[in-house]
N, C-alpha and C positions, 0 to 999 in steps of 0.2 A: 504493500500500500504506500509506503513512504521510505525514503532512504536519506541518509545524511553522510555518507562516506566520502572519502577523498576523491572517488571517481566522479563525484558530482560537482566538485569545486572548480571554479575557473578564475584564473588571475587576470581578469579583464573587467572593464567597466561595461556592463550590459546596457544596450539601448532598450527602450520599452518594447520594440518589436522583437528583439532577440529574447527578452524575458517571456513574452507572450508565446513565442514559438516553442519554448521549453515547456510552458504550461499546456500548450496544445498537444505536445507529445504525450504528456500524462493523461490528457483527456482521451486520446486515441487508445491508450492502454485500458482505460476504464471501459470504453465501448467494447473492446475485444473481450473483456471479462463480463459483459452483459450489464454493466452499470451505466447509469446516465453519464454521458461523456463530458465531465467537467474535470479540469486539471488545474493544479496550482503549484507555484514554486515560491520559495522565500529567498531573497537575495540580501546580502549585507556586504558592503565594501566591494561590490563587484563580483562577489562569490555566491554561487548557489549553495546555500547551507541546508536546504530541505526541499523535498517535493511531496506532493500529495495528489491523490486522485479519488474520485467518489468511490465509496465502498460500503454503503449502508446495507446492501443485500448480503454480500459475502461475510461481513463482520457482524451482521444482525445488530447494528448499532445506528440508531436514527441520527446521531450526531456526527457520523463519519462522512461529512462532506469534505470535498477536496481541500478547502481552506483550513478546516479544523485539523485534518490529518497533517497538513503541512505545518501548521502552527505548533502542534504537539512535537513534531520531529525537530523543528527549529529550536524550541525551548530545550529539548534534550541535548541537542548539539551545543548550544550556548551555555547550558547549565543554569538557565534563568528563564522564568516565565515572562519576564519583561523583555520585549523584542524591540527595544529602541534602536533606531538606526537601520531598521529593516524595511524592505519593500516587498509586498506580496503581490504576485501576478496571478490572476485567475481568469479562466476563459469565459465565465458567466458572472454577471452582476451578483454580488453576494446577497444572501437572505439576511433576515434579522438576527438569526442565531449566529451566523458566521461574522456578521458585522460587529455584533456585541463582543465576540471573542477577540476580534482584531483591536477594537477600542480598549478592551481590558488588557491586552498584551502590549498596548502602546506602540503598535506598528506605525512607523512614520508615514508610509504611503501605500495606497492600494491602487493597482492598475487592473481594470477588467476589460474583457473583450465585448461579448454580446450583452445588450441590455435584456433584463427580464421584466416584462410589463406586468407579470402576475405577482411575483414575490420579491423583486429586487428592491432594496432599500438604500441604494446609493444614488437615488434620483428618480427612479421609475414610480414605484408606489409611494414612497416617501424618501427623504434623505436623512438617514440616521446619523450620518457623519457631519451634518450641517448644523447641529445644535450647539450654540455657544455655551450652554450651561454645562456641557460635559468638560471634565477637567483635563481631557486630552483631545487634541485636534489632529485627526488623520487626514492627510491630503488624498484626494481621489481623482484619478484620471480614467475616463471611460472611452470605449469605442476603439481600442487598439486591436487591429485585425478582427474587427467585429464581424465582418462577412464570413471569414473562415471559421470563426468560433461558432457563429450561428448556423452555418451550413452543416457542421458536424452534428449539431443537435437535431437539425431537420432530417438529416440522413438516418440518424439513429431512430427517430420516432416515426418516420413515415410508414414502414411496414407494420409497426405496432398499432398505429392509428387505424390502418385498414382492418387488422384483425380484431381490434377492440371496438370497432364501430360497425358490426355486421348489420345487414338488412334483416329485419324480423321476418320469419317465415311466412307470415300472413300479409306481407307488404311488398311493394316494389319501390325502387329508387331510380328516377330518371338519370341516365348517364350524364356526366358532366359535359360530354361532347355536344349534347343537345343544346347547351346554353352558350356555346362558343360564338363570339362575335356579335353579341346582342347590341343593337344600336341604342346609344344614349343610356346605357346601363353599365357603367365602368366599375361598380363597387364590388369589393371582395365578399364572398359568402362567409357567414358565421353560422354555426350550428349548435343546437342544444339537444341532448338526447337523454336528459335526466328529469324530465317533467313528470311528476307523480301520476298525473291523470292519463298519460299516454306512454307508459314505461316501455322503453325499447324502441320507440319511434323517434326519428330524427327530424326536428323542425328547423327549417332555414329561417334566419333572421338577418335582414339587412340592418346594420347598426353602424351609423356614421356620426362623427362629431364626438365631442368630449363628454364624459359623464357628468362634469360639473357645469355644463351649459345652462344658461338661464331658462331655456325651455326645451322640452323633449316632445317632438311630434310623433305620436304613436299612430301609425297609419295602418288601418285594417281594410283589406280588400274584400270583394265579394266573389260570387260565382259567375262565370268560370275564370276569373282573373287571378292575378298573383301580384307580388310586390312590384313587378314591372309597370303596373298601372300608375305608380306614383313617380315615374322617372322624370316627368316635367315639373314636378313640385319640389322634389327633394333638393335640387341645386339652389333654389331660392332660400330654403330654410338653412341650408349649410352656409350659404353666403352671409346670412344674418348672424352666424356664430352659434347656431342652435344644433341640437342633436336630433337625429331622425332614426327611429326604430320602426321597421316595416317587416313583420313576419309573414311567411307564407303559411296559411292554414294547412293542417295535415290533409293530404290529398291534393294539394295544389302546388304550383311552382316547383321550387327545389326541395320541398319537404317530402318525406316518405309518403307513399300512397297505399293505404290498405286496399287489399284486393276485393273485399266484400262490401257491397252497398250498406249492409247492416251495421258496419262499424260506425257509420256517421250518425251521431245523435246530437241533438241540440246541447245537452248538458256536457257531453264529452268535449265538444269544441269550446264551449264557454269556459269550462274549467281549465282547459289547456291554456287559454289566454290569461286567465287569472294566475295560473302557475308561472307562466312566462314573465308576467309583470312582477311577480314576487321574486322570481329567480334573478331578474336583471336589476331589481331594486329601483324601479323607475319612480322618479319624483318630478314635480313641476311639469306635468304632462298636459299637452293639448291633444285630446282624443280626436283623431281624424277618421271619419267613417263614411261609408257609402255601400249601398246594396246590403249583402249579408254582413259586411263590416259593421253596419249599424244595427241590424237585427240582433246580432250577437253583442257588438261593442257597446250599444246603449245600455246593456244590462250590467256592465262592468263597474262603473264608478261608484255605485252605491255600496259596493263591497269595501271600498277604501277611499272615501271622498277626499281625504287629505292629500292624496297623490295628484289630484287633477286641478289644473288652473283654467282650462278652457275646453271648448268643444267646437270643432269644425265639422259640420254635418252637411252631407250632399246626398240627394236622391236615395232615400232609404225610408225605413219605417220601424215602428215598434209593433210587432205582431202579437197582440194580446189575446186574440181569439174572440174579441167582443164584437168586432165588425166583420162582415163578409169580406173575403179577399177580393181585390179589384178584378174587373173583367180582364184588364190587361195582364195581370199576373196569372190568372187562370189560363189565359191563352198561351202565355209563355210556358207554363207548366205542362200543358198538353202538348205543345210543340216539342219540348225536350223529351217527353216520353215517346213521341213518334219519330224523333230524329236523334237517336242516342249517339251517333257518330258525327254530329254536326261539326262543321269547320269553325273552330273558335275564332281564328283570325278574321274570317269573313263576317262573323257576327259583329266583331268590333268595327270593321270597316263600314258596315251598314250604317252605323251612326256617326262615322268619322271618315267621310269619303277621301280625305287627303292622306290617309294612313298608307305608308309605304309597304311594299311586299316584305321587306325585312322586319318591319314592326308586326305585321300579321304573323310572320313565322315565329316571332318571339312569343306571341300569345299561344301559339300551338305547341311550342317547344316542350312544355312539361308533359304532354300527352302523346307519346310516340305511337301508341296503339290502344285498342279498346280496354286492355287490361289495366291501364293507368287512369281510367275515367270513372271509377266508382263514385267519387265525390260529385262529379258533374251530373251523374244520374240521381244521386241521393239528395242533393240539396233542394231542388225545387219542391218535392213533396214534404220536405222537412220543415217548411215554413208553418208555424202554428196556425191552424185554421179554425179550431174550436176552443172553447174555454178550458177544456180538459186536455188539449193537445200538449205534448212535451214542449216546454219552453214558454207556454202561455202564462202560467202563473208568475214566473220570475219576470216576464216582460211587463205584467201588470204592476208588480212591485217597482220596477224601473220607471214606469210611467208616473207613479206617485212620487218617486224621488225627483224626477226632472220637473214636475209641476210644483212641488212643495219645498224641496230641500236643496236644490242645486244652487250653489253660491258662486260659481265661476262665470266667466265670459262665454258668449256663444256667437258664432259666425255661421250663417247658413248660406249655401250657394245652391241654386236650382238650375239644372239643365231642362229647359222648357220643352224640348222635343221628345222627352221620355214619356212613352205611353203606358209604362208599368208603374213607376214610382215618380211621377212627374209633379207638376205644381200643385194640383189639388191635394195629393197625398202629403206633400211637404208643407203646405199651408196648415193642414190639420196637425202635423207634427209641431210646427212652429207654435201653435196655440197651447201645446202641452209642455213647452220648455220655458221655465221661469226666466223672464228677462230677455227672451230671444228677440233681437231687433229685426227690422225689415231685411229680407234676404237679398243677396246679390243674384240677379236674374241673368241667365245666359241663354238668349233666345235661339242660338244655333246649336247648343249642346244637347246631346242625347243622354241616355241613361248613364253611360260611363263618362261622366262629366270631367273626370281627371284628365282626359285627353285635351281639354282646354284649361289645364290646371295651373299653368304659370300665372295667369292673371289672378286666379283665386288665391294661390299661395302668396303672391305679393300683397293682395288686399288683406289676407289673414295676418301677415307680419305687421302691417300697419294697425290692425285691430287689437292684437294680443300684445300687451305690454308686460315684459318680465317683472 
């Protein structure tokens, strides 16, 4: 695990790059032993006096991080637990445990390679070394050979991530290649696979901007859309310095797709969204909803009102089972049953004639064949139709919340060409939301109003003040 013999000593003054390459050699030895590839060396007066590599698995020791192993050996070599005058090189930004050990040992300087955005405390999660109250100040230099150090970790974890994130036997996962070259959708995917309500299913979440942003726009799509629907609105909110979180519901987009229609239940999808909000710890939220994004999403804030500052609502409804479903919706439901393999892209183009072939292909991308379309079949009949339909009772509770208890700001936009959830339905919803002002009307927009979303997003930024 560590060495301190004469064969490691060098009578020369090491550059930071030279020191980091010695640490990288230790990281490679850790990888060969099946340990997370992190390596460290301790240098004093130009001599390497100790090395260390990750060994918690082999040693059954949770403290056997590369830095701690190297510190122990350096203290043995010097005969003193104080390591004044020493520099520690490590390939990964140190964690709180290792940083505390370095400060306690009074190491003069720490040089690290790759940053660790999850547990690094030399500037990523926090800067433990930057507290003037501490009686010892250790200098920190980061980013030395960062790409090489990071690549070693990526190469190590890549096959393990594949094996650790299998597709559930009752689900399908659209191949990544289907989403290559999407127009106006440059953002990297993020996935969560530990939501209690959908154990083992992987949900895709577009998550852009910083966690401490003044507002977080939580964008919920409907059927048969996915987070691609918000591509024209997201840049506006990011440019304003805000965070955007746009999940793909299970069965849609880049999320896993259960094979059976029966998987899709109102409460399952609602609870998965509640789990996601809790998992991400979202605060200062502006809830952005349309279509099923509203049918489900409008039932969420009453569970934790303190998380929400605003509502941006477009062409949707609360399905309480108290009123008959509109003729337009019933026609849509019947059409879906008669056209189970309908072209999703053509559906979007019908209300947005200027849509390009590549944009149409992007809407089709999640559904390469009929096996991936269970959600598209299941969602239309899942809208609560009667007072005792699944989801109707919680929707009535939500209706009372919006009418009596909602304390946030509201902005409503209506695509007036929508024959299913158009202006008459939205005017009724407006009357049920406490303090909802006169809506923004878009005379040329259809049901998927986000396709004219830039103007809406800009108006919403002016409306919602952090």
